[in-house]
C-alpha positions in Angstrom: 0.3 -0.1 0.2 2.7 2.5 0.9 4.6 2.1 -2.3 0.9 2.8 -4.1 0.5 5.5 -2.6 4.0 7.1 -3.4 3.7 5.9 -7.0 0.3 7.8 -7.1 1.8 10.6 -5.6 4.6 10.7 -8.3 2.3 10.4 -11.3 0.0 13.0 -9.8 3.1 15.2 -9.5 4.3 14.7 -12.7 0.9 15.2 -14.6 0.5 18.6 -12.5 3.8 19.8 -13.6 3.0 19.3 -17.2 -0.5 20.4 -16.9 -0.2 23.7 -18.3 -3.4 24.2 -19.9 -6.9 23.3 -18.4 -10.5 24.1 -19.7 -13.7 24.0 -17.4 -17.0 25.2 -18.2 -20.5 24.6 -18.5 -22.7 22.8 -21.5 -26.4 22.9 -22.1 -28.7 21.9 -25.0 -30.9 19.0 -26.0 -31.2 15.3 -25.5 -33.3 12.7 -27.3 -33.4 8.6 -27.2 -33.8 6.0 -29.9 -35.1 2.8 -29.4 -38.3 1.2 -29.3 -41.0 3.6 -28.8 -41.9 7.0 -30.9 -39.9 8.4 -33.7 -36.7 6.9 -35.1 -34.7 10.1 -35.7 -31.3 9.8 -34.1 -30.7 13.4 -33.8 -34.2 14.8 -32.5 -32.9 17.0 -29.1 -36.4 17.2 -27.7 -35.8 17.3 -23.9 -33.1 19.3 -21.4 -29.6 18.1 -20.5 -26.8 19.9 -19.2 -23.5 19.6 -17.3 -20.0 20.4 -16.6 -16.9 19.7 -18.5 -12.9 19.5 -17.5 -10.2 19.0 -20.3 -6.2 18.9 -20.1 -5.0 19.6 -23.2 -1.8 17.5 -23.7 -0.8 19.0 -26.8 -2.3 21.2 -29.6 -3.9 18.0 -31.3 -5.0 16.1 -28.1 -7.0 16.7 -25.1 -8.2 14.4 -22.3 -11.6 15.1 -21.1 -14.5 14.4 -18.0 -17.9 15.2 -18.2 -20.8 15.2 -16.1 -24.1 15.2 -17.7 -28.0 15.1 -16.7 -30.1 14.6 -19.4 -34.2 13.9 -19.6 -35.3 11.7 -22.3 -38.7 10.7 -23.2 -40.9 9.4 -26.0 -44.3 8.7 -27.5 -45.5 6.7 -30.1 -48.0 9.4 -31.1 -44.7 11.1 -33.0 -43.8 8.2 -34.6 -43.6 7.8 -38.5 -44.2 4.3 -38.1 -47.7 3.2 -38.5 -47.5 0.1 -36.2 -46.0 2.1 -33.5 -48.4 5.1 -33.9 -51.2 2.7 -33.5 -49.6 0.9 -30.3 -49.6 4.6 -28.6 -47.0 3.8 -25.7 -45.0 6.9 -24.3 -42.5 7.3 -21.6 -40.2 9.6 -19.7 -36.8 8.6 -17.8 -33.8 10.5 -16.5 -30.1 9.9 -17.1 -26.9 10.9 -15.1 -23.9 10.3 -16.7 -20.2 10.2 -16.1 -17.8 10.1 -19.1 -14.1 10.1 -19.6 -12.5 10.1 -23.3 -10.0 11.6 -25.7 -10.9 14.9 -28.1 -8.8 14.7 -31.3 -8.4 18.3 -33.1 -8.3 18.3 -36.6 -6.1 21.0 -36.4 -3.4 22.2 -34.1 -5.5 24.4 -31.4 -3.9 27.3 -29.5 -6.1 30.3 -28.3 -3.0 32.3 -28.0 -2.6 32.1 -31.6 -5.7 33.6 -33.8 -4.6 31.1 -36.7 -5.0 28.2 -34.6 -8.0 29.3 -32.5 -10.7 27.0 -34.1 -11.4 23.5 -35.0 -13.4 20.7 -35.6 -12.8 17.5 -33.5 -13.8 14.0 -32.8 -14.4 12.3 -29.6 -14.2 9.0 -28.1 -15.1 8.1 -24.6 -16.1 5.6 -22.1 -19.2 6.6 -20.0 -21.2 4.8 -17.0 -25.2 6.1 -16.4 -27.5 5.6 -13.8 -31.2 5.7 -14.8 -34.6 4.3 -13.3 -36.1 0.8 -14.4 -39.1 -0.9 -13.4 -38.7 -3.7 -11.1 -41.9 -5.2 -10.6 -45.8 -4.5 -10.5 -47.7 -3.4 -7.7 -49.9 -5.4 -6.0 -52.7 -3.8 -7.4 -51.9 -4.1 -11.1 -53.5 -1.6 -13.5 -50.1 -1.1 -15.2 -49.0 0.6 -11.6 -44.9 -0.3 -11.1 -42.4 -0.2 -8.6 -39.3 1.2 -9.8 -35.4 1.6 -8.9 -32.2 2.7 -10.0 -29.8 0.8 -12.5 -26.1 1.7 -13.3 -25.1 0.6 -16.5 -22.3 1.4 -19.6 -22.0 3.0 -22.9 -19.8 3.6 -25.7 -19.9 7.3 -26.6 -18.4 8.7 -29.6 -18.9 12.3 -31.4 -18.0 15.2 -33.3 -17.5 18.7 -32.3 -16.2 22.3 -33.8 -14.7 24.8 -31.2 -13.6 28.2 -31.2 -12.1 31.3 -29.5 -14.8 33.3 -28.2 -13.1 36.0 -26.2 -10.0 36.3 -24.3 -9.5 32.9 -22.7 -13.2 31.6 -23.5 -13.9 29.2 -26.1 -17.4 28.0 -27.4 -17.9 24.5 -28.6 -21.0 22.9 -30.8 -21.3 19.2 -30.0 -23.0 16.2 -31.1 -22.5 13.2 -28.9 -23.9 9.4 -29.2 -24.3 6.8 -26.5 -24.7 3.5 -27.5 -26.1 1.3 -24.4 -25.5 -2.0 -23.5 -29.3 -2.4 -22.3 -32.9 -2.5 -23.8 -34.6 -0.7 -20.9 -34.3 3.0 -21.1 -38.0 3.3 -22.3 -38.8 0.6 -19.0 -39.0 -2.2 -21.6 -39.4 -5.5 -19.6 -39.5 -9.2 -20.8 -40.7 -10.4 -17.3 -43.8 -8.1 -17.4 -46.2 -8.9 -20.0 -47.5 -5.0 -19.9 -44.0 -4.0 -20.9 -42.9 -6.1 -23.6 -42.7 -4.5 -26.9 -40.4 -3.9 -29.4 -37.1 -5.7 -30.5 -35.2 -7.4 -27.4 -32.0 -7.6 -29.4 -31.9 -4.2 -30.2 -30.5 -2.1 -27.7 -31.2 1.4 -26.8 -29.4 5.2 -27.8 -29.5 8.3 -26.7 -28.1 11.7 -28.0 -26.8 14.6 -26.4 -26.5 17.8 -28.8 -25.5 21.3 -27.3 -23.4 24.0 -27.1 -20.3 24.5 -24.6 -18.6 27.2 -22.5 -15.4 27.0 -21.2 -12.8 28.9 -19.5 -8.5 28.1 -20.2 -6.7 28.4 -17.4 -2.8 27.6 -16.3 0.3 28.7 -18.0 0.2 29.7 -20.6 -3.7 30.0 -21.4 -3.8 27.9 -24.0 -0.7 25.0 -24.8 1.8 26.4 -26.5 5.2 24.9 -27.5 8.0 26.2 -25.8 10.6 28.6 -27.6 
């Protein structure tokens, strides 16, 4: 244990000494679900999502990032373009609390101190864990009344974005993030309860996050720059 603590301290000090550029900020926008209920549009932000973001820029092309996101999701068969879904008439609402870490790859070199490098598109690859509600069982009274519980699962997120300098050390980014989950119950689908058996049990749910982030860069220098 002592060796582990010493090793961790050395790694932390090394990272801190090299972390010349940090970014912290907020993002807000819309979220939507893709699954067995409602329309099948992949980008259809119809609910609120928001969160916080932190980035550590390793160099002008790569940033390590972490995010915490709260997102509401819902869908209604009344909005479906598929006649079978439209006639079925199911709807639901749920909420997601997500923690994600990943890597941001800038297409161009990014440096707020140089106006020629103060904007770039980027790709995003992450790993996420998220918490949401599921149906545990029916209540004794029946009549489609259920007992709920929270559940934690994982997702493989990826996305694209574009960021640019706003003013001084502030930057703004426009981003679309897709989350492929390993579950099929974001919509309370439950193969053990007859009234909640619907859709394709072999097709997992997705959710999307579309929005804008405002971040503040700090550290020395304000944005990563190669030493002269």
